[in-house]
C-alpha positions in Angstrom: -9.5 2.7 19.3 -5.8 2.8 19.9 -4.3 1.4 23.1 -2.5 3.4 25.8 0.7 3.5 23.7 -1.2 4.9 20.7 -1.0 1.6 18.8 -3.8 0.5 16.5 -6.2 -2.1 17.9 -8.1 -2.7 14.6 -6.4 -2.9 11.3 -7.8 -3.5 7.8 -5.8 -4.4 4.7 -7.1 -3.8 1.1 -5.0 -6.4 -0.7 -5.1 -8.9 2.1 -3.0 -11.6 0.4 -0.2 -9.1 -0.5 3.1 -10.3 1.0 3.9 -6.8 2.2 0.4 -6.5 3.7 0.8 -9.9 5.4 4.2 -8.9 6.8 2.8 -5.6 8.2 -0.1 -7.4 9.7 2.2 -10.0 11.4 4.2 -7.2 13.0 1.1 -5.3 14.1 -0.4 -8.3 15.8 2.9 -8.7 17.7 2.6 -5.0 18.4 -0.7 -5.5 20.2 -3.4 -5.3 17.4 -6.4 -7.3 18.4 -8.5 -7.4 15.2 -7.7 -7.6 11.5 -9.9 -7.3 8.5 -8.5 -8.7 5.2 -10.1 -7.5 2.0 -9.3 -8.9 -1.4 -10.5 -10.7 -4.5 -9.6 -14.3 -3.7 -11.6 -15.1 -0.6 -10.2 -18.7 -0.4 -6.7 -17.3 -0.3 -7.8 -14.7 2.2 -9.2 -17.4 4.4 -5.9 -19.2 4.4 -4.1 -16.1 5.5 -6.7 -15.3 8.1 -6.5 -18.8 9.6 -2.7 -18.6 9.7 -3.0 -15.3 11.6 -5.6 -16.7 14.0 -3.5 -19.8 14.8 -0.3 -17.9 15.3 -1.6 -14.8 17.1 -5.0 -15.8 18.5 -6.5 -12.7 16.9 -9.9 -12.1 15.5 -9.5 -12.0 11.7 -12.4 -11.3 9.4 -12.5 -11.5 5.6 -14.2 -9.2 3.2 -14.6 -9.7 -0.6 -13.1 -6.8 -2.5 -12.5 -6.4 -6.2 -10.2 -3.5 -7.2 -11.3 -3.6 -10.8 -15.0 -3.2 -9.8 -15.2 0.4 -8.6 -19.0 0.1 -8.1 -18.3 -2.4 -5.3 -15.8 -0.3 -3.4 -18.3 1.6 -1.2 -19.9 -1.7 -0.1 -16.5 -3.3 0.7 -15.5 -0.3 2.8 -18.8 -0.3 4.6 -18.3 -4.0 5.4 -14.8 -3.4 6.6 -16.1 -0.8 9.1 -19.2 -2.7 10.0 -17.5 -4.2 13.2 -16.7 -0.7 14.6 -13.9 1.8 14.3 -10.8 0.9 12.3 -7.6 2.5 13.6 -5.4 1.7 10.6 -6.1 1.0 6.9 -3.4 -0.3 4.6 -3.9 0.0 0.9 -1.7 -2.8 -0.4 -3.1 -4.0 -3.7 -1.5 -3.4 -7.1 -0.1 -5.0 -10.3 3.4 -4.7 -11.9 2.3 -5.2 -15.5 4.6 -6.0 -18.3 6.3 -2.9 -19.7 7.1 -4.4 -23.1 3.4 -5.3 -23.6 1.9 -2.3 -21.8 3.6 0.4 -23.8 2.2 -1.1 -27.0 -1.2 -2.4 -25.8 -3.7 0.4 -24.8 -5.9 -2.0 -22.9 -3.1 -3.5 -20.9 -1.6 -0.1 -20.0 -5.1 1.1 -18.9 -5.5 -2.0 -16.7 -2.3 -1.2 -14.8 -3.3 2.4 -14.4 -6.9 1.5 -13.4 -5.7 -1.0 -10.7 -2.8 1.0 -9.2 -4.2 4.5 -9.5 -7.9 4.7 -10.3 -8.9 1.9 -7.9 -6.6 3.2 -5.2 -8.1 6.6 -5.5 -11.6 5.2 -5.3 -10.9 3.1 -2.2 -9.0 6.1 -0.7 -11.9 8.4 -1.0 -14.3 5.9 0.4 -12.0 5.1 3.4 -11.3 8.8 4.0 -15.1 9.5 4.4 -15.3 6.8 7.1 -12.2 8.0 8.9 -13.6 11.6 8.8 -16.7 10.3 10.6 -14.6 8.6 13.2 -12.4 11.6 13.7 -9.3 9.5 14.0 -7.3 6.8 12.2 -4.3 6.2 10.0 -4.3 5.4 6.3 -1.1 3.8 4.9 -0.7 3.6 1.1 1.9 1.4 -0.6 3.4 3.4 -3.4 6.8 2.8 -5.1 10.0 4.6 -5.8 9.1 3.9 -9.4 6.7 6.8 -9.2 9.3 9.3 -8.3 10.7 9.7 -11.8 9.6 7.8 -14.9 12.2 5.3 -16.1 12.4 3.6 -19.5 12.1 0.1 -18.0 8.8 0.5 -16.2 7.2 3.9 -17.0 3.7 2.6 -17.3 3.8 1.1 -13.7 5.8 4.1 -12.6 3.2 6.5 -13.9 0.4 4.7 -12.2 2.3 4.8 -8.9 3.2 8.5 -9.4 -0.5 9.3 -9.6 -1.4 7.2 -6.6 1.5 8.7 -4.6 0.4 12.3 -5.4 -3.2 11.5 -4.5 -2.4 10.1 -1.1 0.0 13.0 -0.4 -2.8 15.4 -1.1 -5.3 13.3 0.9 -2.9 13.5 3.8 -3.0 17.3 3.7 -6.8 17.2 3.4 -7.3 14.8 6.3 -4.8 16.2 8.8 -7.3 18.8 10.2 -9.8 16.0 10.7 -7.5 14.1 13.0 -6.6 11.5 10.4 -3.0 10.6 9.5 -1.9 9.4 6.0 1.5 7.8 5.4 2.9 7.0 2.0 5.4 4.1 1.7 7.8 4.0 -1.2 9.5 0.6 -1.4 12.2 -0.1 -4.0 12.6 -3.6 -5.4 10.9 -6.1 -3.0 11.4 -9.8 -3.3 7.9 -11.1 -3.7 5.8 -13.3 -6.0 5.2 -10.2 -8.2 9.0 -9.8 -8.9 9.8 -13.6 -9.0 12.2 -14.3 -11.9 13.4 -10.7 -12.1 16.9 -9.7 -11.4 16.9 -7.9 -8.0 17.8 -4.2 -8.3 20.4 -2.6 -6.0 19.1 -2.1 -2.5 16.5 -4.9 -3.0 14.5 -5.6 0.1 12.0 -8.1 1.6 8.4 -7.8 2.7 9.5 -8.2 6.3 12.0 -5.3 6.0 9.4 -3.1 4.4 7.0 -4.0 7.3 9.6 -2.8 9.8 10.0 0.5 8.0 6.2 0.9 8.0 5.9 0.3 11.8 8.9 2.7 12.5 7.1 5.3 10.3 3.9 4.9 12.2 5.7 5.2 15.5 7.3 8.4 14.4 4.1 9.8 12.7 5.9 10.1 9.4 4.2 11.3 6.3 6.4 9.5 3.8 8.9 6.6 4.3 11.3 4.8 1.9 12.1 1.1 2.1 15.0 0.7 2.6 15.4 4.2 4.1 18.7 4.7 2.1 16.5 5.0 -1.1 15.5 8.5 0.0 19.0 9.8 -0.7 19.3 7.8 -3.9 16.0 9.1 -5.3 16.9 12.6 -4.4 19.9 12.4 -6.6 18.1 10.7 -9.5 15.2 13.2 -9.4 17.7 16.0 -10.1 19.8 14.5 -12.8 19.6 16.2 -16.2 17.4 14.3 -18.5 20.2 13.4 -21.0 22.2 11.9 -18.2 19.3 10.2 -16.6 18.3 8.5 -19.9 21.8 7.0 -20.3 21.5 5.2 -16.9 20.6 1.4 -17.1 17.2 2.0 -15.4 
């Protein structure tokens, strides 16, 4: 359950080795979170993250094997995450960037990006939502992307996958609100992580730690959607409404 200040005591991260997920978890442990569950594919890497959190925060940190590509395992992974009791906050933080040049020509590669970022995120979201409904409380945070707000030439396969994921969690938020469950969608811009290593940072590029601060601020406010950095909200409002011929001439 949440503490007297309404802050989550138990947090689970699907994509537990994600740099944004780690940054959010770090801040939450400093915020008063007592227990963390890290779910992901590479259990050895998860154990390293878990041990680091245990050493620095003295928290209970559990690890659950989770494979986004194996949808048949999602129910089991979610059940295991909730096996220790109620979970106050779930962070869906897994995803792949893909390679646009390859993905727009290779059907299997494009499908892999969509299946990871959209299909798997929907599958996990539905399974988690059922558990949160039973609890009658909790918060579900989904890491989307500004790339999903309008398809751009440079990353439209990734952007399409995030657009679908974003729309799903926005709708799930409306469905779960009467059940006492809050959903917040996070739309980061370019984040300096392993996934973007070697790429030229885009304007308003940010860091996992800065995204984490936006997430906690949004949770404190009960926001439904947040942008990281927040100034991207105004930028994307303009880009969404540009005429297509103008939009296509931009170096995006």
